[in-house]
N, C-alpha and C positions, 0 to 999 in steps of 0.2 A: 339228724335222719339217719336210721339205720340203713343197712341193707334190704330188709324184707318190706319196708316202706317204698323202697325206690321200684322194687320189682312189681309191685301192687301196684303203684301209679303208672309203670312200665304197660303192664298187661290191660290196665283198664284204658288207656292212651292207645295201644295197639290195637283192642278190640274195638274201639269208636272208630280209628282210623278205618279199619277193614270194613266195618259197616256201611261209613258213609262212601268210601270207593265202591262199594257190592252197590248201593242205591244209584249212585250215577250210572254203574256199568249197565244196571237192568233198566233203568230209564232211557238210555242210550239205544239199547237192543230193542226195547218195545217202539220207540220213535223210529228207527231203521223199520223194523216189520210192519208198521202202520203205512209208512211211506212205500215200502215195496207193494203192500195187498193195495193200496190205492192206485199205484201205477199199472199194476197189473189190470186191477179193473178198468182203468182209464182204456189201456191197450185194447182189451177183449170189446169194450163198448165202440171204440172205433173201427175195429175188424168186423162188426157187425153189419151186414148188408144192408139193413133197416135202420142204421144210425144217420147216415147221412139223409134219406128220404124223412125222416121225423124233422132233422135239422132243416131241410127245405122248406118240409109244410109248415113247422112252426113259424120260420121267417115269413113265409106268404100269408099264413092268417093275420101274422100281426102287421103287414103291408096292408092287408085288405082292411083289418080294423081301422088303422090309421086313415085309410083313405074314406072309407064310411064316417069316421068321425068328422073328418074336414068338411065332408059335403053336407053334413048336418048341421055344423057351425055355419056353413057359407049360406044354407037355405034359412037358417035363424038371422042372419045378417040382411040378405035379400029381402025378409019380409016386413022387416022393420024400418 
Protein backbone atom coordinates (compact mmCIF):
# COMPACT_ATOMS: atom_id res chain seq x y z
CA UNK A 1 0.00 0.00 0.00
CA UNK A 2 1.30 3.38 -0.86
CA UNK A 3 0.87 6.69 0.94
CA UNK A 4 -1.95 7.89 -1.36
CA UNK A 5 -4.03 4.85 -0.51
CA UNK A 6 -3.62 5.49 3.24
CA UNK A 7 -4.66 9.10 2.78
CA UNK A 8 -7.77 8.01 0.89
CA UNK A 9 -8.78 5.49 3.59
CA UNK A 10 -7.96 7.94 6.36
CA UNK A 11 -10.13 10.61 4.75
CA UNK A 12 -13.03 8.13 4.34
CA UNK A 13 -12.74 7.03 7.96
CA UNK A 14 -12.62 10.62 9.20
CA UNK A 15 -15.64 11.59 7.06
CA UNK A 16 -17.72 8.67 8.34
CA UNK A 17 -16.62 9.31 11.92
CA UNK A 18 -17.65 12.97 11.73
CA UNK A 19 -20.98 12.05 10.13
CA UNK A 20 -21.83 9.50 12.86
CA UNK A 21 -20.80 11.81 15.70
CA UNK A 22 -22.83 14.63 14.13
CA UNK A 23 -25.89 12.36 13.85
CA UNK A 24 -25.65 11.41 17.53
CA UNK A 25 -25.24 15.06 18.54
CA UNK A 26 -28.22 16.12 16.45
CA UNK A 27 -30.37 13.35 17.90
CA UNK A 28 -29.35 14.29 21.45
CA UNK A 29 -30.11 17.97 20.78
CA UNK A 30 -33.54 17.10 19.38
CA UNK A 31 -34.38 14.86 22.37
CA UNK A 32 -33.38 17.61 24.80
CA UNK A 33 -35.42 20.19 22.87
CA UNK A 34 -38.49 17.92 22.86
CA UNK A 35 -38.14 17.19 26.59
CA UNK A 36 -37.80 20.88 27.38
CA UNK A 37 -40.88 21.72 25.30
CA UNK A 38 -42.91 19.00 27.03
CA UNK A 39 -41.76 20.21 30.43
CA UNK A 40 -42.70 23.81 29.63
CA UNK A 41 -46.13 22.69 28.40
CA UNK A 42 -46.69 20.74 31.62
CA UNK A 43 -45.65 23.70 33.76
CA UNK A 44 -47.88 26.14 31.90
CA UNK A 45 -50.80 23.71 32.12
CA UNK A 46 -50.43 23.31 35.88
CA UNK A 47 -50.23 27.06 36.37
CA UNK A 48 -53.48 27.50 34.47
CA UNK A 49 -56.22 28.32 37.03
CA UNK A 50 -58.72 26.08 35.25
CA UNK A 51 -56.39 23.06 35.37
CA UNK A 52 -57.33 22.00 38.91
CA UNK A 53 -61.01 22.60 38.24
CA UNK A 54 -60.87 20.36 35.18
CA UNK A 55 -59.02 17.64 37.08
CA UNK A 56 -61.51 17.73 39.97
CA UNK A 57 -64.43 17.76 37.54
CA UNK A 58 -63.03 14.74 35.68
CA UNK A 59 -62.53 12.85 38.95
CA UNK A 60 -66.04 13.74 40.13
CA UNK A 61 -67.54 12.63 36.82
CA UNK A 62 -65.67 9.31 37.02
CA UNK A 63 -66.92 8.70 40.58
CA UNK A 64 -70.46 9.56 39.52
CA UNK A 65 -70.28 7.20 36.53
CA UNK A 66 -68.96 4.40 38.75
CA UNK A 67 -71.72 5.07 41.29
CA UNK A 68 -74.47 4.83 38.68
CA UNK A 69 -72.86 1.75 37.17
CA UNK A 70 -72.79 0.04 40.57
CA UNK A 71 -76.39 1.11 41.22
CA UNK A 72 -77.64 -0.38 37.97
CA UNK A 73 -75.72 -3.57 38.68
CA UNK A 74 -77.27 -3.78 42.16
CA UNK A 75 -80.76 -3.26 40.72
CA UNK A 76 -80.13 -5.99 38.15
CA UNK A 77 -79.11 -8.38 40.94
CA UNK A 78 -82.16 -7.46 43.10
CA UNK A 79 -84.69 -8.09 40.35
CA UNK A 80 -83.51 -11.66 39.68
